[in-house]
C-alpha positions as a Python dict, from the first residue, in 0.01 Angstrom:
ca = {
    (1, 'M'): (0, 0, 0),
    (2, 'Q'): (277, 207, 42),
    (3, 'V'): (428, 113, -270),
    (4, 'K'): (98, 179, -476),
    (5, 'S'): (126, 522, -232),
    (6, 'K'): (431, 585, -306),
    (7, 'D'): (386, 499, -720),
    (8, 'M'): (95, 744, -725),
    (9, 'R'): (272, 1032, -567),
    (10, 'G'): (554, 969, -807),
    (11, 'I'): (257, 939, -1105),
    (12, 'S'): (119, 1288, -955),
    (13, 'R'): (430, 1421, -889),
    (14, 'F'): (557, 1411, -1273),
    (15, 'L'): (211, 1517, -1444),
    (16, 'G'): (192, 1791, -1209),
    (17, 'I'): (557, 1904, -1335),
    (18, 'M'): (466, 1802, -1723),
    (19, 'L'): (153, 2062, -1672),
    (20, 'L'): (390, 2321, -1506),
    (21, 'L'): (613, 2277, -1807),
    (22, 'V'): (317, 2369, -2042),
    (23, 'N'): (215, 2647, -1842),
    (24, 'L'): (512, 2735, -1914),
    (25, 'V'): (518, 2758, -2280),
    (26, 'F'): (174, 2916, -2248),
    (27, 'A'): (280, 3174, -2032),
    (28, 'G'): (589, 3227, -2293),
    (29, 'L'): (393, 3253, -2608),
    (30, 'L'): (154, 3478, -2356),
    (31, 'V'): (410, 3752, -2316),
    (32, 'L'): (506, 3704, -2690),
    (33, 'S'): (186, 3779, -2842),
    (34, 'G'): (111, 4053, -2623),
    (35, 'Y'): (421, 4253, -2665),
    (36, 'S'): (421, 4160, -3041),
    (37, 'S'): (395, 4493, -3119),
    (38, 'Y'): (776, 4547, -3084),
    (39, 'I'): (853, 4275, -3313),
    (40, 'Y'): (935, 4432, -3670),
    (41, 'P'): (700, 4236, -3927),
    (42, 'V'): (993, 4279, -4207),
    (43, 'S'): (1231, 4067, -4027),
    (44, 'H'): (1002, 3858, -3861),
    (45, 'P'): (685, 3858, -4008),
    (46, 'Y'): (523, 3539, -3801),
    (47, 'L'): (612, 3645, -3488),
    (48, 'A'): (533, 3973, -3527),
    (49, 'A'): (155, 3791, -3651),
    (50, 'T'): (146, 3620, -3305),
    (51, 'G'): (-67, 3927, -3087),
    (52, 'L'): (-371, 3779, -3340),
    (53, 'S'): (-385, 3460, -3130),
    (54, 'F'): (-345, 3661, -2756),
    (55, 'P'): (-691, 3600, -2679),
    (56, 'F'): (-628, 3225, -2701),
    (57, 'F'): (-305, 3255, -2483),
    (58, 'L'): (-487, 3449, -2213),
    (59, 'I'): (-765, 3270, -2198),
    (60, 'V'): (-540, 2973, -2144),
    (61, 'N'): (-310, 3150, -1883),
    (62, 'V'): (-607, 3215, -1696),
    (63, 'A'): (-730, 2876, -1691),
    (64, 'F'): (-444, 2720, -1545),
    (65, 'L'): (-459, 3036, -1282),
    (66, 'L'): (-769, 2872, -1179),
    (67, 'F'): (-643, 2530, -1192),
    (68, 'W'): (-359, 2552, -968),
    (69, 'I'): (-550, 2747, -707),
    (70, 'M'): (-757, 2447, -660),
    (71, 'V'): (-485, 2193, -736),
    (72, 'Y'): (-126, 2324, -581),
    (73, 'R'): (-143, 2732, -535),
    (74, 'K'): (234, 2708, -503),
    (75, 'Y'): (230, 2710, -884),
    (76, 'A'): (-26, 2963, -949),
    (77, 'L'): (277, 3262, -892),
    (78, 'L'): (331, 3156, -1220),
    (79, 'S'): (11, 3232, -1384),
    (80, 'L'): (-27, 3514, -1161),
    (81, 'L'): (359, 3659, -1225),
    (82, 'V'): (284, 3650, -1619),
    (83, 'L'): (-25, 3746, -1592),
    (84, 'L'): (129, 4085, -1383),
    (85, 'V'): (388, 4104, -1642),
    (86, 'C'): (114, 4128, -1974),
    (87, 'Y'): (-111, 4383, -1753),
    (88, 'K'): (-47, 4690, -2006),
    (89, 'P'): (-157, 4431, -2331),
    (90, 'I'): (-491, 4290, -2153),
    (91, 'Y'): (-595, 4636, -2052),
    (92, 'I'): (-541, 4774, -2426),
    (93, 'Y'): (-692, 4462, -2594),
    (94, 'F'): (-962, 4501, -2300),
    (95, 'P'): (-1021, 4783, -2156),
    (96, 'L'): (-1294, 4878, -1872),
    (97, 'N'): (-1388, 5221, -1834),
    (98, 'Q'): (-1705, 5409, -1669),
    (99, 'P'): (-1875, 5652, -1874),
    (100, 'K'): (-1740, 6030, -1837),
    (101, 'T'): (-1934, 6313, -1811),
    (102, 'S'): (-1831, 6677, -1924),
    (103, 'E'): (-1956, 6993, -1983),
    (104, 'K'): (-1768, 7096, -2191),
    (105, 'E'): (-1881, 7097, -2565),
    (106, 'T'): (-1728, 6795, -2758),
    (107, 'L'): (-1583, 6749, -3118),
    (108, 'K'): (-1731, 6403, -3243),
    (109, 'I'): (-1542, 6168, -3472),
    (110, 'L'): (-1679, 5912, -3700),
    (111, 'S'): (-1416, 5652, -3861),
    (112, 'Y'): (-1635, 5363, -4053),
    (113, 'N'): (-1522, 5108, -4312),
    (114, 'T'): (-1827, 5092, -4555),
    (115, 'L'): (-1814, 4845, -4780),
    (116, 'S'): (-1837, 5060, -5089),
    (117, 'L'): (-2186, 5220, -4885),
    (118, 'A'): (-2309, 4869, -4816),
    (119, 'G'): (-2247, 4776, -5163),
    (120, 'H'): (-2396, 5094, -5327),
    (121, 'A'): (-2722, 5012, -5205),
    (122, 'P'): (-2962, 5326, -5360),
    (123, 'H'): (-3070, 5634, -5125),
    (124, 'A'): (-3420, 5751, -5273),
    (125, 'G'): (-3788, 5752, -5192),
    (126, 'E'): (-3829, 5477, -4956),
    (127, 'K'): (-3498, 5295, -4993),
    (128, 'K'): (-3275, 5437, -4750),
    (129, 'N'): (-2867, 5313, -4776),
    (130, 'P'): (-2833, 5214, -4463),
    (131, 'V'): (-2455, 5353, -4443),
    (132, 'L'): (-2566, 5649, -4541),
    (133, 'E'): (-2871, 5683, -4285),
    (134, 'Y'): (-2591, 5577, -3997),
    (135, 'I'): (-2379, 5866, -4091),
    (136, 'L'): (-2662, 6063, -4097),
    (137, 'G'): (-2794, 5956, -3725),
    (138, 'C'): (-2418, 5966, -3583),
    (139, 'K'): (-2413, 6378, -3607),
    (140, 'A'): (-2028, 6344, -3626),
    (141, 'D'): (-1882, 6695, -3666),
    (142, 'I'): (-1573, 6512, -3863),
    (143, 'V'): (-1656, 6188, -4084),
    (144, 'C'): (-1365, 5972, -4224),
    (145, 'L'): (-1473, 5693, -4447),
    (146, 'Q'): (-1308, 5349, -4597),
    (147, 'E'): (-1369, 5168, -4875),
    (148, 'V'): (-1575, 5470, -5093),
    (149, 'Q'): (-1695, 5380, -5438),
    (150, 'G'): (-1997, 5552, -5603),
    (151, 'G'): (-2182, 5316, -5798),
    (152, 'G'): (-2493, 5295, -5990),
    (153, 'E'): (-2760, 5565, -5849),
    (154, 'L'): (-2539, 5600, -5576),
    (155, 'S'): (-2280, 5872, -5739),
    (156, 'L'): (-2030, 6035, -5530),
    (157, 'N'): (-2230, 6394, -5571),
    (158, 'R'): (-2538, 6196, -5454),
    (159, 'I'): (-2371, 6104, -5138),
    (160, 'K'): (-2248, 6404, -5077),
    (161, 'K'): (-2593, 6556, -5158),
    (162, 'V'): (-2752, 6351, -4903),
    (163, 'L'): (-2462, 6409, -4604),
    (164, 'K'): (-2475, 6768, -4651),
    (165, 'Y'): (-2179, 6828, -4458),
    (166, 'P'): (-2014, 7182, -4605),
    (167, 'Y'): (-1693, 7025, -4692),
    (168, 'S'): (-1588, 6709, -4796),
    (169, 'H'): (-1296, 6564, -4949),
    (170, 'F'): (-1281, 6237, -5248),
    (171, 'Q'): (-929, 6039, -5252),
    (172, 'Q'): (-942, 5778, -5539),
    (173, 'L'): (-702, 5485, -5492),
    (174, 'D'): (-586, 5262, -5681),
    (175, 'G'): (-789, 4922, -5720),
    (176, 'G'): (-1159, 5121, -5733),
    (177, 'N'): (-1088, 5193, -5353),
    (178, 'G'): (-1143, 5551, -5185),
    (179, 'L'): (-1122, 5779, -4877),
    (180, 'A'): (-1348, 6021, -4810),
    (181, 'C'): (-1380, 6280, -4500),
    (182, 'Y'): (-1710, 6515, -4452),
    (183, 'S'): (-1640, 6746, -4202),
    (184, 'R'): (-1862, 7093, -4075),
    (185, 'F'): (-1546, 7250, -4061),
    (186, 'P'): (-1312, 7365, -4350),
    (187, 'I'): (-1084, 7171, -4506),
    (188, 'I'): (-767, 7341, -4550),
    (189, 'T'): (-597, 7115, -4756),
    (190, 'A'): (-567, 6705, -4838),
    (191, 'K'): (-266, 6543, -4929),
    (192, 'R'): (-288, 6188, -5025),
    (193, 'I'): (30, 6007, -4744),
    (194, 'D'): (282, 5828, -5001),
    (195, 'Y'): (348, 5434, -4970),
    (196, 'E'): (298, 5191, -5185),
    (197, 'S'): (-22, 4987, -5173),
    (198, 'D'): (-238, 4804, -5474),
    (199, 'N'): (-570, 4942, -5321),
    (200, 'N'): (-512, 5125, -5016),
    (201, 'G'): (-393, 5424, -4887),
    (202, 'S'): (-395, 5747, -4613),
    (203, 'V'): (-507, 6083, -4627),
    (204, 'L'): (-343, 6420, -4444),
    (205, 'Y'): (-638, 6649, -4406),
    (206, 'L'): (-553, 7008, -4224),
    (207, 'I'): (-929, 7155, -4079),
    (208, 'K'): (-961, 7485, -3941),
    (209, 'I'): (-1141, 7450, -3609),
    (210, 'E'): (-1241, 7772, -3495),
    (211, 'N'): (-876, 7920, -3405),
    (212, 'D'): (-681, 7605, -3408),
    (213, 'T'): (-560, 7370, -3695),
    (214, 'V'): (-615, 7018, -3684),
    (215, 'A'): (-426, 6751, -3867),
    (216, 'V'): (-656, 6428, -3923),
    (217, 'I'): (-496, 6116, -4121),
    (218, 'N'): (-766, 5882, -4279),
    (219, 'N'): (-615, 5550, -4283),
    (220, 'H'): (-702, 5191, -4473),
    (221, 'L'): (-401, 4988, -4401),
    (222, 'E'): (-327, 4710, -4610),
    (223, 'S'): (-585, 4388, -4603),
    (224, 'N'): (-464, 4079, -4482),
    (225, 'K'): (-514, 3947, -4880),
    (226, 'L'): (-789, 3673, -4776),
    (227, 'T'): (-1002, 3559, -5073),
    (228, 'M'): (-1368, 3502, -4981),
    (229, 'D'): (-1267, 3143, -5018),
    (230, 'D'): (-1029, 3186, -4792),
    (231, 'R'): (-1235, 3323, -4526),
    (232, 'E'): (-1484, 3042, -4555),
    (233, 'L'): (-1170, 2784, -4498),
    (234, 'Y'): (-1118, 2941, -4162),
    (235, 'S'): (-1451, 2935, -4099),
    (236, 'A'): (-1469, 2564, -4141),
    (237, 'M'): (-1118, 2534, -3951),
    (238, 'L'): (-1299, 2637, -3686),
    (239, 'R'): (-1639, 2493, -3699),
    (240, 'S'): (-1526, 2165, -3758),
    (241, 'P'): (-1136, 2116, -3681),
    (242, 'K'): (-1125, 1710, -3706),
    (243, 'K'): (-1259, 1743, -4062),
    (244, 'S'): (-967, 2033, -4142),
    (245, 'D'): (-606, 1953, -4266),
    (246, 'L'): (-506, 2256, -3991),
    (247, 'K'): (-154, 2193, -4055),
    (248, 'G'): (-148, 2270, -4434),
    (249, 'N'): (-478, 2509, -4387),
    (250, 'S'): (-319, 2754, -4094),
    (251, 'K'): (33, 2735, -4275),
    (252, 'M'): (-107, 2888, -4570),
    (253, 'L'): (-339, 3150, -4392),
    (254, 'G'): (-68, 3247, -4197),
    (255, 'G'): (139, 3260, -4468),
    (256, 'K'): (-74, 3517, -4625),
    (257, 'I'): (-176, 3748, -4299),
    (258, 'A'): (221, 3750, -4236),
    (259, 'E'): (289, 3840, -4609),
    (260, 'A'): (37, 4151, -4560),
    (261, 'G'): (178, 4224, -4222),
    (262, 'V'): (512, 4334, -4358),
    (263, 'I'): (341, 4539, -4604),
    (264, 'R'): (141, 4705, -4319),
    (265, 'A'): (455, 4778, -4134),
    (266, 'R'): (629, 4984, -4387),
    (267, 'Q'): (277, 5160, -4459),
    (268, 'A'): (328, 5236, -4068),
    (269, 'D'): (654, 5347, -4064),
    (270, 'V'): (561, 5602, -4318),
    (271, 'I'): (236, 5706, -4153),
    (272, 'A'): (448, 5695, -3795),
    (273, 'E'): (737, 5970, -3976),
    (274, 'V'): (377, 6207, -4089),
    (275, 'V'): (272, 6185, -3749),
    (276, 'K'): (593, 6294, -3585),
    (277, 'E'): (613, 6579, -3808),
    (278, 'Q'): (279, 6695, -3724),
    (279, 'L'): (352, 6690, -3334),
    (280, 'Q'): (655, 6900, -3388),
    (281, 'K'): (439, 7132, -3533),
    (282, 'G'): (253, 7171, -3219),
    (283, 'R'): (-3, 7059, -3395),
    (284, 'S'): (-356, 6865, -3290),
    (285, 'L'): (-462, 6532, -3423),
    (286, 'V'): (-650, 6250, -3536),
    (287, 'V'): (-576, 5927, -3653),
    (288, 'C'): (-818, 5719, -3769),
    (289, 'G'): (-962, 5400, -3959),
    (290, 'D'): (-903, 5058, -4073),
    (291, 'F'): (-572, 4947, -3980),
    (292, 'N'): (-635, 4562, -4059),
    (293, 'D'): (-473, 4515, -3747),
    (294, 'S'): (-500, 4482, -3363),
    (295, 'P'): (-438, 4727, -3071),
    (296, 'L'): (-149, 4507, -3011),
    (297, 'A'): (41, 4510, -3353),
    (298, 'Y'): (305, 4687, -3477),
    (299, 'P'): (153, 4968, -3673),
    (300, 'H'): (-75, 5048, -3382),
    (301, 'R'): (206, 5090, -3165),
    (302, 'V'): (448, 5290, -3377),
    (303, 'I'): (140, 5570, -3527),
    (304, 'G'): (41, 5590, -3220),
    (305, 'D'): (394, 5672, -3079),
    (306, 'G'): (285, 5995, -2860),
    (307, 'L'): (-54, 5958, -2910),
    (308, 'N'): (-348, 5811, -2716),
    (309, 'D'): (-620, 5522, -2814),
    (310, 'A'): (-963, 5674, -2788),
    (311, 'F'): (-1118, 5334, -2698),
    (312, 'V'): (-839, 5254, -2452),
    (313, 'E'): (-921, 5550, -2303),
    (314, 'A'): (-1264, 5582, -2279),
    (315, 'G'): (-1428, 5225, -2437),
    (316, 'S'): (-1478, 4944, -2258),
    (317, 'G'): (-1476, 4576, -2337),
    (318, 'I'): (-1290, 4400, -2622),
    (319, 'G'): (-1449, 4623, -2916),
    (320, 'V'): (-1467, 4455, -3199),
    (321, 'S'): (-1486, 4626, -3493),
    (322, 'Y'): (-1479, 4368, -3766),
    (323, 'N'): (-1747, 4120, -3778),
    (324, 'R'): (-1732, 3876, -4043),
    (325, 'N'): (-1600, 3527, -4092),
    (326, 'Y'): (-1493, 3453, -3727),
    (327, 'F'): (-1238, 3732, -3745),
    (328, 'Y'): (-1375, 3872, -3419),
    (329, 'F'): (-1062, 4143, -3360),
    (330, 'R'): (-1050, 4543, -3321),
    (331, 'I'): (-865, 4636, -3644),
    (332, 'D'): (-1026, 5012, -3650),
    (333, 'H'): (-869, 5261, -3415),
    (334, 'I'): (-973, 5619, -3353),
    (335, 'L'): (-574, 5806, -3188),
    (336, 'V'): (-578, 6116, -3017),
    (337, 'S'): (-286, 6384, -2922),
    (338, 'K'): (-224, 6407, -2628),
    (339, 'D'): (-416, 6805, -2586),
    (340, 'W'): (-761, 6603, -2622),
    (341, 'T'): (-976, 6487, -2319),
    (342, 'V'): (-1204, 6144, -2470),
    (343, 'T'): (-1523, 6121, -2292),
    (344, 'E'): (-1634, 5839, -2494),
    (345, 'C'): (-1557, 5585, -2750),
    (346, 'V'): (-1816, 5338, -2895),
    (347, 'V'): (-1760, 5018, -3126),
    (348, 'D'): (-2117, 5077, -3263),
    (349, 'R'): (-2226, 4739, -3288),
    (350, 'S'): (-2583, 4862, -3412),
    (351, 'T'): (-2574, 4809, -3774),
    (352, 'K'): (-2442, 4549, -3957),
    (353, 'A'): (-2462, 4711, -4321),
    (354, 'S'): (-2066, 4675, -4353),
    (355, 'D'): (-1834, 4351, -4246),
    (356, 'H'): (-1660, 4649, -4002),
    (357, 'Y'): (-1891, 4832, -3726),
    (358, 'P'): (-1849, 5210, -3711),
    (359, 'V'): (-1600, 5355, -3430),
    (360, 'W'): (-1670, 5689, -3309),
    (361, 'C'): (-1542, 5920, -3013),
    (362, 'C'): (-1636, 6234, -2876),
    (363, 'M'): (-1353, 6430, -2676),
    (364, 'Y'): (-1215, 6777, -2602),
    (365, 'K'): (-928, 7000, -2575),
    (366, 'K'): (-750, 7013, -2249),
    (367, 'L'): (-595, 7354, -2303),
    (368, 'S'): (-884, 7504, -2486),
    (369, 'L'): (-1233, 7473, -2541),
    (370, 'I'): (-1363, 7405, -2881),
    (371, 'H'): (-1730, 7575, -2982),
    (372, 'I'): (-1889, 7347, -3230),
}
């Protein structure tokens, strides 16, 4: 009996050590994914893309923490330590903020990837284009749109007349896509930011708000080059992993995501220089749009250097902004210079007209009051 008891203790100890080693692996993966924004995608494309797996590694490490607390509390220190080390990326990925109130008048910014304005749905009579209806109801002061195309009954002039903003700018991109800005304030200049892309781009607007000139950068960074078949394949892998060639399909999809990440990194480097230049000139700054990458990715970090993420400042939850094919990530962002106080930031899930949810925020100047 004593021999059996010793054998059982030995087996338990062995299993405990093996589980601890597995825990160590997932702890390392959590740290790697949480701080993957510091990995340059051009040099290490696959490692830089690990940030997309951060929520999975976080769940695993939380599960280990709960397991060790129930089974062997001493080992729980490892899980607790790694969660503390990853406090910053956890908060960036999943901020929790109480709604802020302010008596000051706020500026409202809307960023929205429109999916070709809901596929050029008409807007006449009883037929209402859902994207245009949303924008009208949002009543934002400055609207930045991505994937804008005029087609059919919905010409660019028709869009402009429906929205009724006094100032607007449309930038045609290669491949048929376009970027648009609609503003209640004068758009002094609009200049496309020069970087390599087949059908994506960024535009720098200088907008006059009272006595202030605010720089606004509207972005649509490189997509992940996933076709509809690729996205269906990804969905099928999640629904029925046993029936899928997980290794082969994961390698193929991962390769495409890593390749796009390299292109986005180079684009982000160019945009980051423009951001730095505007900040050096002492300008207030708003950077928004579809980054096609998570808040823990390299583009978000380098473009956001010296800026605050509006959702991290005043949003709550994961804030998933892409809503199709199980790609549930926050890839649409609004970043603002530190002279703004953000009172509210929302990823608005009330409409599914596009494959992206609109993102809007309200804010006011810390140093001076903007009268809208």
